[in-house]
C-alpha positions in Angstrom: 17.9 -9.2 12.2 18.0 -10.3 8.5 20.9 -10.0 6.2 21.3 -10.6 2.6 18.6 -13.2 2.1 15.4 -14.7 3.3 16.8 -18.0 4.5 20.0 -19.9 5.4 19.7 -21.7 2.0 19.6 -18.4 0.1 22.5 -17.1 2.0 24.5 -20.3 1.1 23.6 -19.8 -2.6 24.8 -16.2 -2.5 28.2 -17.4 -0.9 28.6 -20.1 -3.6 28.0 -17.5 -6.4 30.4 -15.2 -4.5 33.1 -17.9 -4.6 32.6 -18.6 -8.3 32.8 -15.1 -9.4 36.1 -14.0 -7.8 38.7 -16.6 -8.9 41.8 -14.4 -9.2 44.6 -15.2 -6.8 44.2 -11.9 -4.7 40.6 -12.5 -4.1 41.1 -16.2 -3.5 43.5 -15.4 -0.7 40.8 -13.1 0.9 38.2 -15.7 0.4 40.3 -18.3 2.2 40.6 -16.0 5.2 36.8 -15.4 5.0 36.1 -19.2 4.7 38.2 -19.8 7.8 36.0 -17.1 9.6 32.8 -18.9 8.4 34.0 -22.1 9.9 34.8 -20.4 13.3 31.4 -18.7 13.0 29.5 -22.0 12.4 31.3 -23.7 15.3 30.3 -20.8 17.4 26.6 -21.2 16.4 26.8 -24.8 17.2 28.1 -24.2 20.6 24.9 -22.1 21.3 23.2 -25.5 21.9 25.1 -26.1 25.1 25.8 -23.9 28.1 29.6 -23.5 28.5 32.3 -20.9 28.9 33.1 -21.3 25.2 29.5 -20.6 24.3 29.4 -17.4 26.4 32.6 -16.1 24.7 31.1 -16.8 21.3 27.9 -15.0 22.2 29.8 -11.9 23.4 31.5 -11.6 20.0 28.6 -12.8 17.8 27.4 -9.4 16.8 30.9 -8.1 15.9 31.6 -11.3 13.8 28.4 -10.9 11.8 29.1 -7.3 11.0 32.7 -8.0 10.1 31.5 -10.7 7.7 29.0 -8.4 6.1 31.5 -5.6 5.9 33.9 -8.0 4.1 31.2 -9.1 1.5 30.2 -5.5 1.0 33.7 -4.5 0.5 34.1 -7.1 -2.4 31.3 -5.3 -4.1 32.4 -1.8 -3.1 32.7 -0.7 -6.8 29.7 -2.3 -8.3 26.9 -2.1 -5.7 24.8 -4.8 -3.9 21.0 -4.6 -4.0 19.1 -6.6 -1.4 15.3 -7.4 -1.5 15.0 -8.6 2.2 17.6 -7.0 4.4 16.0 -4.6 7.0 18.8 -4.0 9.6 19.3 -0.3 10.3 23.1 -0.9 10.7 23.2 -1.5 6.8 22.4 2.2 6.3 26.0 3.0 7.7 27.8 4.2 4.6 31.2 4.0 6.4 30.8 0.1 6.6 28.5 -0.6 3.6 29.2 2.3 1.0 27.8 0.3 -1.9 24.8 -1.4 -0.3 21.2 -0.7 -1.5 17.9 -2.3 -0.8 14.3 -2.4 -2.0 12.8 -2.8 1.5 12.8 0.0 4.1 15.1 0.0 7.2 13.6 -1.1 10.5 14.3 2.3 11.8 11.3 3.7 9.6 9.1 0.9 10.9 9.8 1.8 14.5 8.9 5.3 13.9 5.7 4.3 12.1 4.6 1.9 14.9 5.1 4.6 17.4 3.1 7.0 15.3 0.3 4.4 15.0 0.2 4.1 18.9 -0.1 7.9 19.0 -2.8 7.9 16.3 -5.1 5.7 18.4 -4.5 7.7 21.6 -2.9 4.8 23.4 -0.9 6.4 26.1 -0.4 3.2 28.2 1.4 0.4 26.5 3.8 -2.5 27.0 6.7 -3.5 24.8 8.0 -7.0 24.0 11.0 -8.0 21.8 13.6 -10.7 21.4 16.9 -10.0 23.2 18.9 -9.5 19.9 19.9 -6.7 17.6 16.6 -6.8 15.8 14.5 -6.4 18.9 16.8 -4.1 20.8 17.2 -1.6 17.9 13.5 -1.7 17.1 12.4 -1.1 20.7 15.0 1.6 21.4 13.6 3.9 18.7 9.9 3.0 19.6 10.5 3.9 23.3 12.0 7.3 22.4 9.1 8.2 20.1 6.4 6.9 22.4 7.6 8.7 25.5 8.2 11.8 23.3 4.6 11.8 22.4 3.6 11.9 26.0 2.6 8.3 26.4 3.8 6.0 29.2 5.4 2.5 29.1 3.9 -0.2 31.4 6.8 -2.5 30.8 9.6 -3.4 28.5 10.4 -7.1 28.2 13.0 -8.9 26.2 12.6 -12.7 25.2 15.9 -14.5 25.9 17.5 -16.0 23.0 18.8 -19.1 24.7 17.5 -22.7 23.8 15.1 -22.9 26.9 13.6 -19.4 26.6 13.8 -19.2 30.4 11.8 -16.0 30.9 8.8 -16.9 28.9 6.6 -17.6 31.9 7.6 -14.4 33.6 6.8 -12.3 30.5 3.4 -14.0 30.1 2.6 -13.2 33.8 3.7 -9.6 33.4 1.4 -9.2 30.4 -1.5 -10.8 32.4 -1.0 -8.7 35.5 -0.3 -5.4 33.8 -3.2 -2.9 33.4 -1.8 -2.0 29.9 -4.2 -3.4 27.3 -2.0 -2.6 24.4 1.1 -4.7 23.8 3.6 -3.8 21.0 5.6 -6.9 19.9 8.7 -6.1 17.8 9.7 -9.6 16.9 9.7 -12.4 14.3 7.1 -15.2 14.6 9.6 -17.8 15.8 10.1 -16.1 19.1 6.3 -15.7 19.7 5.2 -19.3 19.5 6.4 -20.3 23.0 5.1 -17.0 24.4 1.7 -17.5 22.9 1.6 -21.0 24.3 2.3 -19.7 27.7 -0.2 -16.9 27.3 -2.8 -19.7 26.6 -1.7 -21.6 29.7 -2.1 -18.5 31.9 -5.4 -17.6 30.3 -4.3 -14.0 29.3 -7.1 -12.2 27.6 -8.4 -8.7 26.6 -5.1 -7.5 25.2 -4.7 -5.6 21.8 -1.3 -6.6 20.1 0.5 -4.4 17.8 2.7 -6.4 15.2 5.9 -5.5 13.6 6.7 -6.6 10.1 8.4 -9.7 11.3 5.1 -11.5 12.3 2.2 -9.3 11.0 1.3 -11.7 8.3 2.7 -14.9 9.7 1.0 -18.1 8.5 2.5 -20.0 11.4 0.5 -17.7 13.9 -2.6 -17.4 11.8 -4.2 -20.5 13.1 -7.3 -21.1 15.2 -5.3 -22.1 18.2 -4.1 -18.5 18.7 -7.1 -16.7 17.4 -8.5 -15.9 20.9 -5.3 -13.9 21.5 -4.5 -12.4 18.2 -7.8 -11.5 16.6 -7.9 -7.7 16.5 -4.1 -7.4 16.1 -2.9 -4.5 14.0 0.5 -3.9 12.5 2.9 -3.2 9.7 3.6 -5.4 6.7 5.7 -4.9 3.6 3.9 -2.9 1.0 2.0 -5.1 -1.3 1.3 -4.8 -5.0 0.5 -6.8 -8.1 2.6 -7.7 -11.2 1.0 -7.6 -14.7 0.9 -11.0 -16.2 2.3 -12.7 -13.1 -0.9 -14.6 -12.3 -1.1 -16.0 -15.8 2.5 -17.0 -15.7 2.1 -19.0 -12.4 -1.0 -20.7 -13.8 0.6 -21.7 -17.0 3.5 -23.7 -15.6 3.5 -27.5 -15.2 6.0 -30.3 -14.2 7.0 -30.7 -17.9 8.0 -27.1 -18.6 9.9 -25.9 -15.5 13.3 -26.9 -14.0 13.1 -28.8 -10.6 10.8 -31.6 -11.8 10.9 -33.6 -8.5 9.9 -30.5 -6.5 7.2 -29.7 -9.1 5.8 -33.1 -8.8 5.5 -33.0 -5.1 3.7 -29.6 -5.3 1.5 -30.9 -8.1 0.4 -33.9 -6.1 -0.4 -31.9 -3.0 -2.2 -29.3 -5.1 -4.5 -31.7 -7.1 -4.6 -34.6 -4.6 -3.0 -37.0 -7.1 0.2 -39.0 -7.6 2.6 -39.6 -10.6 3.3 -43.0 -11.9 6.3 -44.8 -10.2 8.8 -46.2 -12.7 10.1 -48.9 -10.4 6.7 -50.4 -9.9 6.1 -53.5 -11.8 2.8 -52.2 -13.2 4.3 -48.9 -13.9 1.8 -47.2 -11.5 1.5 -46.6 -7.8 -1.3 -47.6 -5.7 -3.1 -44.3 -5.7 -6.5 -44.2 -7.3 -6.0 -40.9 -8.9 -3.0 -40.3 -11.2 -1.6 -36.9 -12.2 -1.3 -36.2 -15.8 0.9 -33.0 -15.3 -1.6 -31.0 -17.4 -4.1 -30.3 -14.7 -5.2 -26.6 -14.6 -3.8 -24.5 -11.9 -6.4 -21.7 -12.5 -8.9 -24.2 -11.1 -7.4 -24.1 -7.6 -6.7 -21.2 -5.2 -3.9 -21.4 -2.8 -0.9 -19.5 -1.5 1.1 -20.5 -4.6 -1.0 -18.8 -7.2 -2.4 -16.0 -5.1 -0.8 -13.0 -6.9 -3.2 -10.4 -5.5 -0.9 -9.1 -2.7 2.7 -9.7 -3.5 5.2 -8.4 -0.9 8.6 -10.2 -1.1 8.0 -11.1 -4.8 7.5 -7.5 -5.5 10.6 -6.5 -3.7 12.7 -9.0 -5.8 11.0 -7.6 -9.0 11.9 -4.1 -7.8 15.6 -5.0 -7.3 15.8 -6.5 -10.7 14.2 -3.4 -12.3 16.6 -1.1 -10.4 19.7 -2.9 -11.8 18.2 -3.0 -15.3 17.4 0.7 -15.1 20.8 1.6 -14.0 22.3 -0.4 -16.9 19.9 1.4 -19.2 21.0 4.8 -17.9 24.6 3.7 -18.3 23.9 2.9 -22.0 22.2 6.2 -22.6 25.2 8.0 -21.2 27.4 6.3 -23.7 27.9 9.4 -25.9 31.2 10.5 -24.4 29.4 13.2 -22.6 28.5 11.3 -19.5 29.4 12.1 -15.8 32.9 10.6 -15.9 36.0 12.8 -15.8 37.8 13.8 -18.9 34.7 13.2 -21.1 35.6 9.4 -20.9 33.4 7.1 -22.9 31.8 4.0 -21.6 32.4 0.7 -23.4 29.2 -1.2 -22.7 31.0 -4.4 -23.3 33.8 -3.6 -20.8 32.4 -1.0 -18.5 33.8 -0.6 -15.0 31.8 -1.6 -11.9 32.2 1.9 -10.3 30.4 3.4 -13.4 27.3 1.2 -12.8 27.5 2.2 -9.1 27.3 5.8 -10.1 24.0 5.2 -11.8 22.6 3.0 -9.0 23.0 5.9 -6.7 20.9 8.2 -9.0 18.4 5.5 -10.2 14.6 6.2 -10.3 12.3 3.6 -11.3 8.4 4.1 -11.8 6.0 1.1 -11.5 2.5 0.4 -12.7 1.2 1.0 -9.1 2.1 4.7 -9.4 5.0 4.3 -7.0 8.6 5.5 -7.6 11.7 3.7 -6.2 14.9 5.6 -5.6 17.5 5.6 -2.9 18.5 8.2 -0.3 22.2 9.0 0.6 22.3 5.8 2.8 21.0 3.4 0.0 17.5 3.2 1.6 14.3 3.4 -0.5 11.2 5.3 0.6 9.5 3.6 3.6 6.1 2.1 2.4 4.1 -0.3 4.7 0.7 -1.7 4.6 -1.2 -1.5 7.8 -3.0 -5.0 8.4 -5.7 -6.1 10.8 -6.2 -9.7 12.0 -9.8 -10.7 11.2 -11.9 -13.9 11.0 -13.2 -14.6 7.6 -16.7 -16.1 7.1 -15.2 -19.5 6.6 -13.7 -19.3 10.0 -10.0 -18.8 8.9 -7.9 -16.0 10.3 -6.6 -13.5 7.7 -4.7 -10.2 7.6 -6.7 -7.4 5.9 -5.2 -4.2 4.7 -6.8 -1.3 6.5 -4.3 1.5 5.8 -0.8 2.5 4.9 2.3 4.2 6.0 4.3 6.1 3.3 7.1 8.5 4.1 7.0 9.9 0.6 3.8 11.9 1.0 5.1 13.9 4.0 5.0 13.8 7.8 1.4 15.1 8.1 -0.1 12.5 5.6 2.3 9.6 6.0 0.0 7.6 8.2 -3.5 6.8 6.9 -6.0 4.2 8.2 -9.7 3.4 7.5 -11.2 2.9 10.9 -14.4 1.4 9.5 -12.4 -1.6 8.2 -10.8 -2.4 11.5 -12.2 -5.1 13.8 -10.9 -5.0 17.3 -10.8 -8.1 19.5 -14.0 -7.1 21.4 -16.0 -7.3 18.1 -16.3 -3.7 17.3 -15.0 -1.0 14.9 -14.6 1.4 17.9 -11.1 1.5 19.4 -10.5 2.2 23.1 -8.0 4.6 24.4 -5.9 3.7 27.5 -4.3 6.3 29.7 -1.1 6.4 31.8 -1.2 4.5 35.2 1.2 4.8 38.1 2.8 1.4 37.8 4.7 2.1 34.6 8.4 2.5 33.9 10.1 5.4 35.5 
């Protein structure tokens, strides 16, 4: 489950900003209580490294503590609104706990429905399910099981990867996958949980399975390596909707270590990208021992890597969308400043001293159109329309493994047309465009 940011570092940055903004005495008192909670929470997480009675007590309350922390943070923004670009937990759609929370990525609840619809689309009525034993996996699998069985399909097995340090049931799960007659395995997980499972699948020589990927690992660079290609080629799954940003490619190619903040980081990147090294000031000669020196003015447009590939932006586009949503809400607030706006008593809005709840009003009603012909708005739960790319794992002519867009899932167009896929673009593991159907067997779940 992901909350409020893409990494621990991002979450820490948000917390620091949070402390700096609210300096009045009342909020400081609340923050002291929250800081004490954070300290207890960190101790609890540290205890997860050892098996003890204390650890088990922490684990039992972990979910409630996380939700309490999030509810507290959301409460501090209750009047102004909080827009996330990476949070996918269905629990954040609960308006009783998070009344001012919005996001530019769809809830995982939509993803579960879409994956179940894809299973039905291909006529797979005999499938297995795997997920991590946490809220992210359990919530995702719960909805999928309901939808898959409702469509008349059968479940061969449902397995949860334990979240303890030793992943003690990995061997058992790999054996179940190997022995099961189900050829389709849906994995609702993040990539970190799959590495050890894939290693064990290699050890047990499991083959001939079609994997269906959730957004959490569908475009994982960690798993897109030749070592796992014998298992994962032919995988099909959901990824965040991709798009392009006008001018972004040119912006990326025009930066250099001399015109951006974070010079040390930029120099490290520059050296890796161009195979060069900058002069070392402490060296007596003023240079290092490398034969090729960086000038800082090498042309990024001459290379092609993950950094300057702006052809399929996913998280970057979600960040871009979040900024535009807030800007549009501010613009609407400005246009409503004629003393005839929506506020009671014909109250005017002073743009230099507007109230947070006034901005929240416009966030709830915001509609933003983008150059890709898509429109972003929020439903009553603060969720945007659910849009995903359907990607297929294929081998490129150069031997690399890549995820190719073969379709889309878009809830805006309606139930009958929400799922589209170009079957001629899909390559399955057996090296064909033709997909196989698998019917129910007798050894499935009751």
